[in-house]
C-alpha positions in Angstrom: 13.3 -1.9 25.2 12.4 -5.5 24.3 12.0 -4.7 20.6 12.3 -1.5 18.7 10.2 0.0 15.9 12.2 1.5 13.1 12.2 5.1 12.1 8.6 6.5 12.2 7.5 9.8 10.6 6.2 11.8 13.6 5.7 10.5 17.0 3.6 7.4 18.0 0.4 8.5 19.7 -1.6 5.2 19.9 -1.0 1.5 19.4 -3.2 -1.6 19.6 -2.6 -5.3 19.1 -5.2 -7.4 17.2 -7.3 -10.0 19.0 -4.7 -12.8 18.3 -1.7 -10.7 19.4 -0.1 -11.3 16.0 -0.3 -7.8 14.5 0.5 -4.4 16.0 -1.0 -1.2 14.6 0.5 2.2 15.3 -1.1 5.7 14.8 1.3 8.6 14.6 1.2 12.4 14.9 1.7 12.7 11.1 -1.5 10.8 10.4 0.3 7.7 9.3 -1.0 4.2 10.1 1.7 1.4 10.4 0.9 -2.3 10.9 3.5 -4.9 11.8 2.9 -8.7 11.4 4.4 -11.8 12.8 4.8 -10.8 16.4 4.1 -14.4 17.5 7.2 -15.6 15.6 9.5 -13.3 17.6 12.2 -15.4 19.3 12.8 -13.2 22.3 16.0 -11.6 21.0 16.1 -8.3 22.9 18.6 -6.8 20.4 16.2 -7.1 17.4 13.9 -4.7 15.7 10.5 -5.3 14.2 10.5 -6.3 10.6 9.4 -3.8 7.9 5.7 -2.9 8.3 3.1 -4.9 6.6 1.4 -1.6 5.8 2.4 2.0 6.1 0.4 4.9 4.6 -1.2 8.3 5.4 -4.6 7.4 6.8 -5.5 11.0 7.6 -3.8 13.6 5.4 -3.4 17.2 6.5 -5.6 20.0 5.3 -3.3 22.7 3.9 -6.1 25.3 3.7 -7.1 25.0 7.4 -6.9 28.2 9.3 -9.1 27.2 12.2 -6.9 27.5 15.3 -9.0 24.9 17.2 -7.3 22.2 15.1 -3.7 22.9 16.0 -1.4 21.8 13.3 -4.1 20.4 11.0 -2.7 22.4 8.1 0.5 20.4 8.5 -0.6 17.1 10.0 -3.8 15.2 11.1 -2.8 13.3 14.2 -4.3 9.8 14.7 -5.5 10.0 18.3 -6.8 6.5 18.6 -7.3 3.3 16.6 -8.8 -0.2 17.1 -9.2 -3.5 15.3 -12.5 -5.0 14.4 -13.3 -8.2 16.5 -12.5 -10.4 13.5 -9.4 -8.5 12.6 -10.4 -7.7 9.0 -10.8 -4.0 9.7 -9.0 -1.2 11.5 -10.7 2.1 12.6 -8.6 5.2 13.0 -9.8 8.5 14.4 -8.1 11.9 14.0 -7.7 15.6 14.5 -9.6 16.0 11.2 -12.9 15.2 12.9 -13.3 11.9 11.1 -13.1 8.1 11.8 -12.0 6.0 8.9 -12.4 2.2 8.5 -9.7 0.3 6.6 -9.7 -3.2 5.1 -6.7 -5.0 6.6 -6.2 -7.2 3.4 -6.2 -4.6 0.7 -5.7 -1.6 2.9 -8.5 0.2 1.0 -10.7 2.8 2.7 -14.0 1.1 3.5 -15.9 4.1 4.8 -15.5 7.4 6.6 -17.6 8.3 9.6 -18.3 12.0 10.1 -20.4 14.1 12.4 -18.0 15.4 15.1 -17.0 19.0 14.8 -13.7 18.8 16.7 -11.0 16.2 16.9 -12.2 12.6 17.5 -10.2 11.5 20.5 -11.1 7.8 21.0 -12.7 4.8 19.2 -13.6 1.3 20.1 -15.3 -1.6 18.3 -17.8 -4.2 19.6 -19.5 -7.1 17.9 -22.9 -8.1 19.3 -24.9 -11.3 18.8 -26.0 -11.9 15.2 -22.8 -10.3 13.8 -24.0 -6.7 14.4 -21.1 -4.4 14.9 -21.0 -1.1 16.8 -18.2 1.5 16.8 -18.2 4.1 19.5 -16.4 7.4 19.0 -16.0 10.4 21.2 -14.7 13.9 20.7 -14.3 17.3 22.3 -17.0 19.0 20.3 -20.1 21.1 20.7 -22.4 19.4 18.2 -23.4 15.9 17.1 -25.1 14.1 14.2 -28.4 13.8 15.9 -28.8 16.6 18.5 -28.0 19.6 16.2 -28.3 22.3 18.8 -26.1 21.5 21.7 -23.9 23.9 23.7 -21.8 21.6 25.9 -18.9 19.2 25.4 -19.0 15.5 26.2 -21.1 13.8 23.5 -20.8 10.1 22.7 -21.8 8.7 19.3 -22.3 5.0 18.5 -22.2 3.8 14.8 -23.6 0.6 13.2 -21.2 -0.6 10.6 -22.8 -4.1 10.0 -23.8 -3.1 6.4 -20.5 -1.4 5.6 -22.0 2.2 5.9 -21.9 4.1 9.2 -25.3 4.7 10.7 -25.7 6.5 14.0 -27.4 4.3 16.5 -27.2 6.4 19.7 -25.9 9.9 20.6 -25.9 11.3 24.1 -24.2 13.8 26.3 -22.5 12.1 29.2 -19.7 14.4 30.4 -19.4 18.1 31.2 -15.9 18.1 29.8 -14.3 16.4 26.8 -14.3 12.6 26.6 -10.7 11.5 26.7 -11.2 7.7 26.3 -13.6 4.8 26.0 -13.6 1.0 25.9 -16.2 -1.8 25.4 -16.4 -4.6 27.9 -15.4 -7.9 26.3 -18.3 -10.0 27.5 -21.3 -7.6 27.4 -22.6 -4.4 25.9 -21.2 -2.3 28.6 -19.2 0.8 27.6 -17.0 2.9 29.9 -15.9 6.4 29.3 -13.5 8.9 31.1 -13.8 12.6 30.7 -12.1 15.9 31.4 -14.6 16.3 34.3 -12.7 13.6 36.2 -15.6 11.2 36.1 -15.8 7.7 34.7 -19.1 6.7 33.3 -20.3 3.1 32.6 -23.4 2.4 30.6 -25.2 -0.5 29.0 -25.9 -0.2 25.3 -28.7 -2.6 24.3 -28.7 -3.3 20.6 
């Protein structure tokens, strides 16, 4: 390896660099969020390790009383399945087995807000800033319900949240896959969003907001 991360509780499931490629965020199977800083100052010494993390804390704690077998080891750990930085780098969004997406302030590391509505594990999250400073966060999950369409019987729902005012508000919800949605990403230069599902289909759509 070019550079090694020190001992991490659990296994690393997802990682993402910020927009300036200065900070690296890791999400683990134990629900821990770790953030490393100063990557641009790395000299290229292949024998080195990353410095101690800038932040390391349990972003998604386990639920000891959980007995629902759909959530695997949730009684012991709440895996972080995906994470992303806000375009300005002042926030990090993490999504988890605990059916929630949480937004964290990257200066104080306080919890800003929790987005709820999915009924199974939230598998992917991505953040997009539109003109006028409006921010949308898209999340997807392998669930059978959604915040808007209460009575649904299929998997493959996508939910987009407006976080411009600090509180998550559902902007759009739609069923786009016959299977679970395994991943999604925003286009950098437009409002296009791409998703990939367990039905072996990639969908692209334009979100006008």
